[in-house]
N, C-alpha and C positions, 0 to 999 in steps of 0.2 A: 197326138199330132199337134205341132205348134201352131198358134195363131200369130198374127203379125200386128204391129202398131206402125202406122204410117207405111213406108215402103221398105224399111230395112230391118228394124228390130224384131226378132222372133220372140214371141211370148210363150211361156210354158205354164202348166198347172202343176200343183204339188198335192199328192195324196199321202196323208198319214193314216196307215191302216193298223189299228190296235197297237199303237206305239207304246212300249213300256221300256223303262230304263233301270239300270242298277247304279247306285252311287249318286253323285251329284249332291245337291242340297236335299236333305230329307224332306219329304218321304219318297222322293223319286217321282216318276211319271207312270201312270197306270192306264193302259189301253186308251190312249187318246186317238180318236179317229176324226179327221178333218179333211175336207177337200178345199184347197185354196185355188181359186179359179184363175183363168188367164188374165194377167195384168192386174190382179187384185192387190189391194193393200189390206192385209189381214193381220189382226193383232191378238196376241195372247195377253190378257190383262189379269193381274192378280196380285195379292199381297206378297211380301217376302216368303220364300220357301213354299210357294204354291205350285211350283213346277214350270212356270212360264219360260224361264231362261233355259231350263233343262231341255225343253222341247227343241229350242233353237240349237243347243249344243249337240243334241243327238242328231238333228237334221244335218248339221255341218260335219258330223263324224268325230266330234271331240268327246262325246260321252257314249259309252257302249250301250247298245240296245239289248234287252233280254228277250224281246219278242216284238212281232209286228214288222211292217215294211214301210219304207219311204220311197215313193215313186215320183220322179220328176219328169214330166212330159212322157209318162208311161214307162220310163226306165227305172228299174229297181236299183237304187244307189246305196242300199242299206249296208253293203259290205265293202264299198269303195273307200279308199283313204280320202281324207279331207281334200287334198289337192286335186283329186280326180273328179270331184263332184260338180265343179263349175259354179260354185256358190260364192257370193261376196258376203263377208261377215264383218260387222262393225261391233267391236267389243264395247262393254259398258263404259270403261274408262279410256277408250280410244286405242290403247296399246300402240302408241306412237314411239318412234325412236328419237331420242333427244339430240342426236348428232346429225340427223338428216334434215334438210330444208323441206319446205312445203313442196317445192317442185320435185325433189328427190323422192318424197313419199308417194306422190301421185304417179311418178314415172316407174316406181319399183316393179309393180306387177307387169307393166307394159314391157319393160326390159326383159323380165323373166319369160315373156311370150316370144321374145326374139324380134320385136319390132325395130325398124331402122330409127336412127336418131332424129331425123326430120319428122317422122310420123309420131314419135314419142313427144317431141316438143309441141307439135300441133295439138295432140290430145291433152297434154298437160294444160295448155292455155285454155282450151275449151272447157275442161272440167273445172279448172280453177275459177273461171268466169261464172259457171253455173252455180257453184257453191259459195259465191261471194268472197273468194280468196284472191281475186285479181289484185296485183300490186304487192302481195305478201309472199310471192314465190321464193324469195331468198331468206325468209325468216325460218327459225327453228321452233319446235314446240314450246320451249320455255319462254319464248318471246311473244306467244299468242295468248289471247284470252281463252277461258274455258269454252265459250261458244265457238271461237275460231278453231280450237282443237277438235271439237265435235264435227265441225264442217270438214276439217281435213280428213278425219277418219272415214267419213262418208265418201268424200272425194276419192280417196285411195281405193275404196271398195268398188266404186262405180266405174273407175277408169278402165278396168279390164272387161267391162260390159258383161257382168255375170248373168247367168240364166235366172238366178233368184238372188235378191238382196235380203240379208238377214240383219235386223237391227236390234241389238240387245240394249234396251234403255238408253237410246242415243241422246236423250235430253236430260239425263240425270245430272243433278247438281248445277245446272245452268240457272242463273238468276231469273226471276219471273218475267221481267220485261224482255230479256233476250230469248227466253224460252218461247214466248208467244211469237216472236219474229222467226225463230228457227223452225217452229212448228208450221207456220204459214209457208215458209220457203220449202220445207219438206213436202207439203201438200202440192205446191206448184211443180216441184221437181217430179213428183210421181205423176202428176197430170201430163207433163211434157214427155216423160220417158216411158211411162206405163210399165216399167219393169215390175214383174211379180215380186211383191215385198211382204216379208213376214217379220213382225215387230213384236217385241216383248216389253211390257212396261207395267209399273205399279200405279201410274198416274192416269186416273179416269179421264181427265180433260184431254190429255194427249190421245188416248184411245178413241174417244168420241169424235174428236176433231179430224183425225187422220184416216180412220178405218172405213173401208167399204163394208167389212164384216169383222166380227171379233168373237173370241171365245173367252169367257170368264173362267179362270182357273181357281181351284181350291183343293188342297190336299192331294195334289198330283193328278187331278182329274179335270176334264172340261165339264163345268157345271151347266153351261148353257151357251149355245152358239147362235148368232143371228146378226142382223144389222144393228147399228148403234141405237136408232130410234126404238126399235122393237125391244131390245134388252133394257134400255133405260126406263121405258114406260110400262113394259110388261115383263118384269123379272119373274123367274120361276121359283125363287127362294129368297129368304132373308140375306143369305151370303151374297147372292148376285146383286140384289138391290144395294147393299152396303158398299160393295166394291165399286159400283158405278156412280156413287155420289151421295150427298146428304139425304136422309129420309127419316121420317117418323114411323114408329112401329107400335101399333095398338093391338092388344089381345082382344079378340072378339069371338062371339058365337053366332052361327047362322041360325036366324029365327024364322026365316021365310024363304022359300025357293020360288022364283018367278020364271017365266018363259025366257027372259033375256038377262037373267042374273039372279042375285040373291039380296036379301036384307040382313045385315049383321047388327049385333048389339054389342056396344063396348061394356067393359066391366062396370062402368058408371051408369049404365042403363040407357045410353043414347043410341038411337038407331040410324044407320047409314046404308043407303042402297049401293050396290056394287054391280057393275055390268060385266057380263061375260065370264062367269065362273062355274061352268058346267060340272066340274069335278066335285063340288061341295054339295053336301046334303044337310037337311035340317038337323041341328044339334051339333054339327061339326065345329071344332075350334080352329081358329086360324089367326094369322097376323094381317092387319090392315096396313098397307104400305102407303104413306102419304108423303109425296115430295113437297118440300116447303114452298116452292114457287107455284105449285098448282092450287094452293089454298088462298083464301081471302078472309078478311075480317069484317064484321058488321057489329054495330052496337047491339048488345043483347036485347034491348027493348024493341028494336026495329027488325030483328032477324026474321026471315021467312025461309021455309024449305029445310032440307037436311043439314045438319051441322052439329057441332059440339060446343056447349057453353063453357066459358072459362074466364080467367082473370089475367090481365097483362102483368107479367112478372119481370120482363126485361125488354128494352128496346135499344137497338144499336143502329146508328145512321152510317151508311157506307156510300153516300153519294147518290148512286143510281137506285138504291133500294134501302128500305128499312127492314131490319131483322128483328122479329119479335119472338119471345118465348111466352107461351100461354099456359098457365096452370089449369089443368082440367080435373085434377083430383085423382088420387089413387094410382098415378102412373107418372112417368117422366113428362116434363113440359113438352108441348107441341111447338115445334119451330115453324114459323111462317115468314115468307119473304114477300114484301109488298113493294112494288115500284114507287119511287119517290116523286115521279113526274105527275102532271095533271092535277086533278082535284082530290088526290088521295088524302083521306082523313088520317091524322096523326093521333095515335092513342097514347095515353100516359099510364104510368105505373098504377096499378089498382083498378083501371077501367074494366068494367064488365063487358065482355065481347062474346061473339059466337064465331067459331071457326067454321067457315062454310066449305063444304066438300062437294065435288062433282062426282057423280057415279061413274063417269067416263074416264076420270083421271086417277081414281084410287085402284089399288090392286089387292087382291086377297091371295095370300100364299100360305102354305102349311106352317103350323106353329111347331117347328122342329128345332 
């Protein structure tokens, strides 16, 4: 049963039940099961060929399913042709027509629905304004920037008020500054319209900023599903952690099991407490996941508490932060991000330091 947003727009949920596909980008999609809630912004995040875009194509009816079902508001649409599914699809490169103007693009689906000319004109004006295209209605795609073309593709899909909006890498190839602006505008648009949205991207920053929940994809499967904070800070595997952003990985052994966690030891013999790892037992091997921004540095001679000693091998200044690489011996350098504001100590190459670790911010995952 549909929910509503405000007084007019009906909201729907989407259920993917053991969705599998044939074809598409290898290796296909295998038994993906996800419930996208009413009005939710849900993202499939993953590297190329992980299956994220194939999920959207199967949902839209562009890619055959070998098994499973797709339910939209309780209706099984698995065998319906694409036009009968009531979904709006924004292709990765926009799929715009070079001979049509901005206004004609937005009006196209409305005219297919049989709306009168005055109503079409009113909706074109409204949608163009919402997507930052006001004043550009007479231009054609070759006269627009990449960002504006992305906005137009979204506007065309939204104009017909689809039950579900499907976004296949809508921000791809947009320059970084414009990407941040468009990302913010997408967030505002979803806040205002609350249309159920399913998004595929390889960009972790887009996924974390836009999503209510997300699924990290790998080898055609959903590796972990949850809200952005949960998946970023509590990944279930190395693949999930790497997909969501920079991380250090240290091979460790569990040397002690406590009521609220474990103590692990690095290959260099340094011990670190880790909270909340009930699945691990003494003697188990694992990978310690350390996000660079959760670490801090202290002079080795003044260090207290858990940590890993090392030597500064590299420092890069990026305005708001210093990026360090710390050699700890026997493994890759540990990357550490330190804010450049306040009384932050600046370390030089060769300085002896200790990488300080909090048991609440490190994660232990299987070494697979």
